[in-house]
C-alpha positions in Angstrom: 99.8 -39.6 18.7 99.0 -40.5 22.3 95.4 -40.7 23.5 94.8 -38.6 26.5 92.2 -40.0 28.9 90.8 -37.4 31.3 89.4 -38.7 34.6 86.6 -36.5 36.0 86.9 -36.4 39.8 83.9 -35.1 41.6 84.7 -32.9 44.6 83.5 -34.2 47.9 80.2 -32.9 49.2 80.6 -30.0 51.6 77.0 -28.9 52.4 74.4 -31.2 53.8 70.7 -30.4 54.2 69.0 -32.4 56.9 65.2 -32.6 57.5 64.3 -34.0 60.9 60.6 -34.7 61.8 60.9 -32.3 64.7 63.4 -30.5 66.9 63.0 -33.3 69.5 64.9 -35.6 67.0 68.0 -33.5 67.1 69.8 -35.2 70.1 69.3 -38.6 68.5 70.2 -37.7 64.9 73.2 -35.6 66.0 74.3 -37.6 69.0 77.9 -37.7 67.6 78.0 -33.9 67.9 76.8 -33.6 71.5 79.2 -33.1 74.4 78.9 -33.8 78.1 81.0 -32.0 80.6 82.2 -33.8 83.7 83.6 -32.9 87.1 86.4 -35.1 88.5 86.4 -35.7 92.2 89.4 -37.3 93.9 88.8 -39.2 97.1 91.4 -37.9 99.6 91.7 -41.2 101.5 92.0 -43.6 98.5 93.2 -41.3 95.8 90.6 -42.7 93.4 89.0 -40.3 91.1 85.4 -40.4 89.8 83.8 -38.4 87.1 80.3 -37.1 87.5 78.3 -35.5 84.7 77.9 -31.8 85.1 74.9 -30.1 83.4 73.1 -31.4 80.4 74.7 -32.6 77.2 74.9 -29.9 74.5 75.3 -29.7 70.8 78.6 -28.4 69.6 77.6 -26.3 66.6 81.0 -25.5 65.2 84.7 -26.6 65.3 87.5 -26.4 62.8 86.0 -29.5 61.1 82.3 -28.4 60.6 79.5 -25.9 61.2 76.0 -26.7 62.1 73.2 -24.2 61.2 70.0 -24.9 63.2 67.5 -23.5 60.6 64.4 -24.9 62.3 61.0 -24.4 60.7 61.0 -23.1 57.1 58.1 -21.2 55.7 57.0 -20.8 52.1 54.3 -18.9 50.3 50.9 -20.7 49.9 49.9 -18.7 46.8 47.3 -16.7 48.8 47.8 -12.9 49.3 46.8 -11.4 52.6 46.2 -7.7 53.5 47.5 -6.1 56.7 45.7 -3.3 58.7 47.4 -0.6 56.6 46.2 -2.2 53.3 49.5 -3.7 52.3 49.4 -7.0 50.6 51.8 -9.8 51.6 52.0 -13.5 50.8 50.5 -16.0 53.2 53.2 -18.3 54.6 52.9 -22.0 55.6 55.4 -24.2 57.4 57.3 -26.8 55.4 57.2 -30.2 57.0 60.1 -31.0 59.3 62.8 -29.2 61.3 65.7 -28.2 59.2 69.5 -28.3 59.9 72.3 -27.4 57.5 75.9 -28.8 58.0 79.0 -27.6 56.2 82.1 -29.8 56.4 85.6 -28.2 56.4 87.9 -31.1 55.6 87.1 -34.8 56.2 87.5 -34.9 60.0 83.7 -35.6 60.6 82.7 -36.7 57.2 81.7 -40.2 58.3 79.4 -38.8 61.1 77.7 -36.3 58.8 77.3 -38.8 55.9 75.6 -41.2 58.4 73.1 -38.5 59.3 72.6 -37.5 55.7 71.9 -41.1 54.7 68.9 -41.1 57.0 67.7 -37.5 57.1 69.3 -35.8 54.1 67.3 -34.0 51.5 68.3 -32.2 48.2 66.4 -29.0 48.1 65.6 -27.4 44.7 66.3 -24.0 46.2 67.7 -24.0 49.8 66.1 -21.4 52.1 69.4 -20.8 53.8 72.9 -21.6 52.7 76.5 -21.1 53.9 78.4 -18.3 52.2 
């Protein structure tokens, strides 16, 4: 009888949960996902062209390779109940430390860039506040 050895292959990670210190860290952490538009001007006498930046760099939040969800500040209950003007009770909410971003990969086209961000800012939430469907 032949022994069958099964190899368990883990599927590559698709969803990444990123926790930045603040929104101001986004351009640095996600620099690989920012785009700068340029205007090309051709000198009529020399025929030389020069490119000049137009506008501010901007985050490209989705392509065929990935989707970036800017979650921002997440709030969770503190355990204290509050009462509104009509007498309705509701849980007091407090911000969770950080500024949150979710990334979903579609294929491996940007895996290296996302994994580099994940290595520095990635977290593994017990119960994510927002997920991709």
